[in-house]
N, C-alpha and C positions, 0 to 999 in steps of 0.2 A: 081934796079940799081939807085944809087944816086951819082951825081957828083956835087961838089962845085966848083965854079969858083973864080978866083982871084978878089980881089977888083978892080973895074974900077971906079976911081973917088970916088963918094959917093955910088956907087952901089955894093952890095954884095949879094950872094945868091946861090941857088942850083937848079938843074933840074935833071930829070931822067925819069924812066919809071917802070911800074909794069906789069908783064906778067904772064899769067896762061894758062896752057893746062891741062885739067883735064878730065879723063874718070871715071865717077862714076858708079859703078855697085853693087847694094845691092842684095844679093841672099839669098834664103831660106825663111822660113815661116815669118821671121821678116822683109822682104824687104819692105821698106816704100815708095819707088818710083821706077819707071822704070829706066833702064840704061840711063845715060845722058852724053853727050860729051859737054864740055864747053871750049871755047877759049876766052880769054879776054886780052886786052892791054890797058894801061892808061899812057900816057905821062903826066908829071906835071912840074910845075915851081914854085919857091918861091923866091922872091927878096925883098930886103930892100934898101931904099934910106936913108942914114944917114946924119944928120947935127948936129951941136953942141947942138941944143935945141929940136930937134924932129926927129923921125924916121917914115918914111912911109913904110908900109908893104903890099905886094900884092902877090897873088898866084892863080894858076888855075890848073885844072885837067880835062882831057877829057878821058872818058872811052868808049871803044867799046867792046861789048860782043856778042858772038854767042853761042846759045844753041841749041842742037838737042836731043830730048828725044824720045825713042822708043814709037811709037803710037801717037805722037803729031807733029804738024807742027813745022818746024825750027823757031827759034826766034832770032832776031837781035836787039840790043839796043845800043843807043848812049846817054851818059849822060855827062853833064858839071857841074863842081863845081868851084866856084871862091870865093875869099875873098879879102877884103881891110881893112886896119887898120892903125892906127897912134898912136904913143906914144909921149907925150909932157913932157919934163922935167920941172917941176915947180921950184924945188930947188935941192940941192945935194941929198937929200934922198926921194923926192916925185916926182911922175909922174902921169899923167892922160892918160889912154889908151882907145881907141874907136875901135871897129871892126864891120864889117858886113860880113856875109858869106851866100852864097847860095849853098846848097848841093843837090845832087841827088844820089839815090841808087836804082839800079835795084833789083827786087825780086830775091832771091836765088833759088836754085834747089828745096829745100824742100818746100818753100812757093808756088812754081808753081806746082809741080808734086806729092807731098805727097798724098798717098791714102792707109791708113791702120793704124793699132795700132802702137803707138810709145812706146816701152818698157821703155824708160827713163822717159817719162812724164806721162805714164799711161793714155794717151789720144788717141783717134782716130783722126788722122790728115788728112785733105783733102786740097790739094793744089788748086789754082785757076789760070789757065793759062791766064785768062783775066787781071791779075794784071798789073798795070802800075808802073812806077818808083815812088818811094817815094821821095818827094822834101821838102826842108825846107829853111826858111829864118831866120837867127839869127842875133840879134843886141846885143852889149855888151858895157858897159861903166864901167871903173874901176878907183879907186883912189888907188895908190900903195905907200907903204913905204918900202924901200929896204936896209936901214942901221940902225944900232943901236940895242938895246935890243929887241924892238918890230918891227917885220917886217911882211908884209902881204898885203892884198888887200881887199877893199870893192868893190863889183861888183853888178851891176844890169844888168839883161839880159832878153831878150824875144826871144822865138823860136816859129815859126809858121810852121806847117806841112800841107802838102796836100798829099793825097794818102797814108797816114800812114799805114804801113803794120803791123798787129798784129795778134796774135793767137786768134782764136775765138773757144770756146768750143762748141762741138756739143751735 
């Protein structure tokens, strides 16, 4: 669900929510995980404050997730993601943009509960119910040209992860 609100002075933006109710049940010899029920909800907001020479941008998202898998204790997780950025207009066709974002992602069903051969990857996958949320901090600085024959951006960025979730071959 996404709702955009009318401009209020210099403020313009959107807000909404994301919702999921999922009953996952793989059956047969190729079943990779036990049956899992998942309920998730995440309200979010994105706003911009505009002026003639600059735009301030900010947003946030809060996700709540409940998982219950056959044979495992129920799991509940709350994660917060947020961003802040600004765009400065240097001239008619040039601007400088800066942003910072902190994100969080809970492990998915397969990362938590997989236990068996995966026909698509030809690997034996084993989940880890002790996994915590993956978190990152990203910074970005761009010089943009938006009119004329040559348009584009030159960007430098850095992303730092903690608790990065990746597939490890057994």
